[in-house]
N, C-alpha and C positions, 0 to 999 in steps of 0.2 A: 504494500500500500504506500502510495506517495506521501511524502512528508511536506507540509507547508509551514514555513517559518517566516513570520513577519516581524520586522523590528526597525531599529533606527540606526542612523549612521553617526557613531560617536555618542557620548552621553554627558560630556562636561561642557555645558553652555551656560554662561551667566544669566542670559534672559530667561532661561527655563526655571530659575529659582523663584519660588513663591507662585509659580503658575503650574508647571508639571510637578516639580519637586516641592514638598511641603515646606512651609516656613519653619526655620529652625533645624532642618536636616543638615547634618555635617557634610561638607563637600566630599570627604573620603567615603561616605556611605551612599553617594549618588548611584554608583554602579549596582550596589546591592539592591537599591530601590527599583531602578530601571529593569534589572534582570528578572524581577518578580512580575513585571508588567508584560515583558516580551520574551520570547523563546530564543531570540538571537539579537546580537548587536555587532555592528562593525567596529573594529579597533582602528581608529584613524591615526593615533599617535605614531604607529609604526611606519606611516607614510613619510612623516616629517623627520624622523630620526630613529636610530636603533634603540629599542627599549632594552630593559635588563631582565635577566632571569628572575630576579626578585619581583619585578612588576608583574610579569606574566603569571607567576605563582600566586601573587596576591589577588589578581583578577580571577584566577581559577577558584580560589577559596571564597571569594566574595559572591559567587554566583551559584544558583541552586542546581541540583541534579537534573539532568535533561536539557540544560542550557547549552547553546553552542555559539562560539564567536566566529565571525568572519574577520580575516586579517588582511589589511591593505598593505601591499608590497611597497618597499621604499621608493620614494621619488628619486633618490640618488641613482637607482638603476633605470627607472623609466624616463625621467625628465632631464637628468644631468648627463649621465652616461649615454642615454638614449639607446639602451640595449647593447652597446658595444663593450666588449671585454668585461663581461659581468659575472664571470664564473666566481671570482673571489668575493665580490660584493654579495652574491647570492649565498655563498658559504657563510659569510659574516652574518647575514640576516638569519639564516637557519640556526646559527650558533648562538644568537643573541638571547635566547631564552624562550622563543616561541613554542618549542617542543614541550615546555612546562604546562601548556594548556591541556595536554593529554587528551582525554576523551571529549573535551570541549573545543578541540581544534577543528573548526569548520573550513569552508572554502577560503582560498586565497584570491584576493582581488588585485589585478594588475591594471592600473589606469594609465593611459598614454596621453601625452599632451596634444593639444590641437594642431601643433606644428609638425608632429611626427607623421610622415607618410608611410604607406605600406611598402615594405621592402621584403619580398619573399624569402631571400636568402638570410637576411638578418633575423626575421621572425622564425624561420626554421631552426636556426641555431639557438635562439632563446627558448622556444617551446621545447626543444629536445633537452635542454638543461633542467627544466622544471622537474623536481622529484615527484613521483606518483604515490609514494607511501612514506611513512615516517622513518622506515629503515633507510631508504634512499636519501631522505633529508638529513639524517644523522651522518651518513657516509659523506655527503657533500659538506656538512658543517665541520667535519674534522679537517677539511682542507682550508680552514679559515686563515686569515692573516694573523701574524704574530701579535699585533696590537689587541687582538681579541682575547688573548690568553689572560686568564684570571677573571674574565667577565662573560664567560660562556656557559652554556648548558649542553653537555654532550652525553645525554642519556635519554632513553625512551622507556616507557613502562609497558608498551605493547606496539606491535606493528599494526598501523591503521592506514587506510587509503587516504590520499590527499587529492582534493579537487581544486582546479584552477579556473578562474574566469578573467576575461580581458574586456576592458572598457575602452573603446576607440572613439576618437574625436576628430578624425579627418576623413573626408569623403573618399579618399583613395582606397580605403579598406572595404568599400561597398562593392566587392567583387566575389564571384563564385570561387575563384582560386583561393582567396583567404578563407572562405567558409569551409572549403574542402580541407585546407590545412588544419583548421581548428578541429574538424571532425576526425582527422587522422590522429591527432594528439589527444582527443577527447577533452578538449578545453571549451568551456562555455563562453558564448558571446553575451556580454551584458546587454540586456534590454534597458537602455537609458532614456528616461523621459526628461529632456532638458529644455522644455518650453520652446522647442524648435531651433535651438542654437546649434546643436551638433547632430550628427546622423542618428536616426532612429531606425533600428533594424531588429527583426524578430526571428532571424534564422536560428533553428535548433541545431546545435553542434555538439551536444554532450547529453549525458543522462540526467542532467539537472538544469534548471533555469535560474539565472541570477538577475534580479531586477533592481534598478536604482531609480527612485522617483525623486528628482531634483526640484520639481515644481511644475504644476499644470500649465500656468500661464506666465509666471515670472520666476526666473531661475533662482533657486535656493530660498525663495520667499513665499510664493503663493501656495495656498492650500488646495486641497482637492474637494470638489463638490460631490454631492451624493451621486450625481450622474456619472462623473468621472471615475469614482470608486467602483460603481457598478460595472463600468467597462473593464476595469482591472479584475474584478471578480470573474467575469466571463472568460477573460484570457487565462487567468490562473487555473480555473477549472478545466479548461481545454488542455493545457499543458500537463496537468497532473493526471489526466485520463489517457495520456499518450497521443492526444490529438494536437492540432494547431488551430488558432482562431481562423475563421473563414476569411477574414480581411487582413491576415498577417502580412506585414511588410517584409518581404524577403528579396534577396538578390540571387539566391541559389535555389535549387529544387527543394521541395519539401523533404524533410528527413524521412528516411525509409523506416526508421524505428517507430514502433507503436507502443513501446513500453511506457508505463507510468513514470513520470518524472517528478523528482523533488523540486520544490520552488523555494528560493530564498529571496525575500523582498525587503528592501530597506528604503525608508523615507529619509531624504536628505534636504528637505525644505525647512531648515532649522531656524532661519533668520527671524521669522515671526512666530516661532514656537509652535508651528503647526505640525511638525513631524510626529511627535508622540501621539497626538490626538488623531491625526489621519491614520496612523498605523493601527491604533486601537479600533477605529471605526471599520477599517478593512478586515481586521480580525473578527469583529462581530459579524460582518456580512458573510464571512467564510466559515463561521462557527469554529474558529481556531481557539483552542484552550491556552491558558497561560501556564507557565511553569509553576506558579503558585496560584491555584484556583481560588484561594481566599482573598487575594489581592483586590482592593477597592480602588479602581482607577479614578484619578481626579476628575471633577466635573468640568465639562467644556465651558461652563460659565466663567472659569478662570481666564479664558482667552480674552475676556473683555478688559482685563487689567493689563494687557500687553501694550507697551509703549511703542509707537511707530519708530522704526529704525531704517537706516539707509541700507539697501541690499548690498551684500558683499560682492566684489568682482568675481569673475569666474575662477581666477587663481587666488585662493585665500592664503597665499604665502608669497613672500617676496625675498629677494636676496638681501642679506644683511647690509645695512647702511655702512658706508665707510666711516670709520671713527678715527680720531686722533691724527688728522691731517697736520702735516708740519705747517708752521705759521706762513712760510713762503708760499706754499701751495694754497693755503686759505686766502691769502692776499691776492694771488693770481686769479683764483676763482671769483673773488668779489669784483675784480677789474673787468672780467668778461661778461658780467651781468648787464 
């Protein structure tokens, strides 16, 4: 039977406090609270920097039995190195402690920047490097760089399969060749709703579906109406039953497989605090149970207290500003203004 997991992308957002999170809840207990509401959550911190074995172990302990994390791969690999010469960085990532998630280690998400075009040879090399189970991940982790010594986790409690999903943001990926490549490696194509900003594709390339809902009309900010959520209900039900939506947007032929597919769906429209409430509403429509069935979800009336905010840009990270310029350079910079 297919498994449906609906959750949120990240959990530590200041505007969520006193709206989704109760007043007075300690920040270090926010994951504990959110993981009782949802059966899965994306770890976003791993995208920005390598986390530590201690952090992954703490996250494992803070979440209930039956909960699963999705882990976002490092931007150093996808955005900075742009998939070139990434064997060692991949080894560093798998050595950084992610294996401490144990049975709660769910899919790995690899998000590519909008400027990265499809290069068949480059992607073949990258996809072939991705470990398919925790034993292969451990073997790769052992080839980490020396700087990782003393801050690594090089053990597993059991061999478990690993799933991978890729989120593309350049139109050059919309080819049958790329979909065939993903199917060959059994890697899922992320169905990304980005308010029309980046390609929207629904090709089935693996035995599971990975959905990221960034906003129905406004990227990272707008919520989902009842009608919009009903459309997602229809699509998720089709995928879990081994079918595809009749109006699915594909660039390749329909998948030959008719097996039931697991679905992981994450709401990333966090700017206006809509993500947890939209995720909860979709769970209700699909009759998805919580990890803690006694959990009482906050009232949607709390959304009335949300202060208007300026939507974040598509890239919510920036290169560090240059600090400590020498006085001569500072004076030269002022003269050029």
